[in-house]
N, C-alpha and C positions, 0 to 999 in steps of 0.2 A: 438626711437620708444616711442609712448605715453605709459605710464605706466599702463593704463586701457585697451588698446588693448593687451599690452605684457602679462598683467595677465590672460586676455580671452584666448589668444591663449595658453599660457602654460597649462592652466588648461585643456584645449581640449587635448593637447599632454599629458599630465600625466594621464587622463582618458584613453586613448588609450593603453598606456603603462600598465597601471593596468589591462585592459581587456584582453589584448595580454598574459601577464603573468599568469593570474588567468584562462586562456583556457588551458594552459600547465599543470599547477598543483596548489594547494591552495597555496594562498600567505599570508603573514602575514606582520603587519606594519614596524616593523625595517627592515626586508628584503627588502620590497619596498622602503624605504627610502634609503637603501644602493644602491638598483638597479638603481634607479633615480638619484643617485649621480654619478653613472658611465657615465651617459648621460649628465651631467652637470646641473641637477637640485637640487638646495639645499633647500630641503622641509623639514618643521617642522613636528613633528607630530600633532600639532595643525592645519596644514592646510591638511596633508593627511587624518586623521581620518573622517573629516567631508565629504571629497569626497568618501571614503569608505562606509560611512553611507549613504550617499544619493545615490550612486549607489545600495546599498542593498534596500534601500526603494523603488527605481524604479524598483526591481526585476532583476537587471542585474546580481547582486553577491548575494550568500547565504553565510551565516557564520555559523560556528560550533568552539566550544572551546575544546581545548585539554590543559592538564597539561604537561608542559615541564620543567623538572629541578626545580619542585616545584612551577612554576608560570603557571598561566592559559594564554594560548596564544589563541587569536581569528584569525582562519584561513578563508580566503575568496575565494570561487570558482565561476566560472562562471556558470550562468544558462542558460538554452535553449534561454531564451530572450535575455541574454547577448550575446550569441553566435551570434544570428541573429543580434544585434546591432553591433558586432564587425564586421562581414561580410560586413554590408552596409557600415561601417565608412571606411574600406579598400577599398570599391570602389570608395568612394568620395575622399579619400586621394590619391589613383592612378590617378584619373581624375585631381585633383588639381595639382599634381606633374607634370603630363604630360602638363597641360595648362601654367604652370609658369616656366618650365624648358627650 
C-alpha cells in the first residue's frame, strides 16, 4: 500500500479510536498510546499530541489538567460536537464496511 494512503487511513482510524474512548471517559496521552498499541498502532507522542490538539481546536474534545503523582496530566473528553461527529463517523464506517465486506 502506498505510504501516503496508509498514513491518511491510519490517521482516520486513530481519530475514531480517540473519539470512541473519549466518549466513555476522559483519556490521556500515555493511556491512549498504550490502548492504540493493543490494536497494532505504534504511535509516538509526537504523532498523538498534534492529533489531540487538532481535535480540541476543532471543538471535538475538551481538555482539563489534573495532578497525578506530582505530575500534571492533561485529560481529554468528548464534547457534544465530538459526540455528533462520532455518531456520523460510525454511520459512514458501517456503510463502508457493509459495502466492502
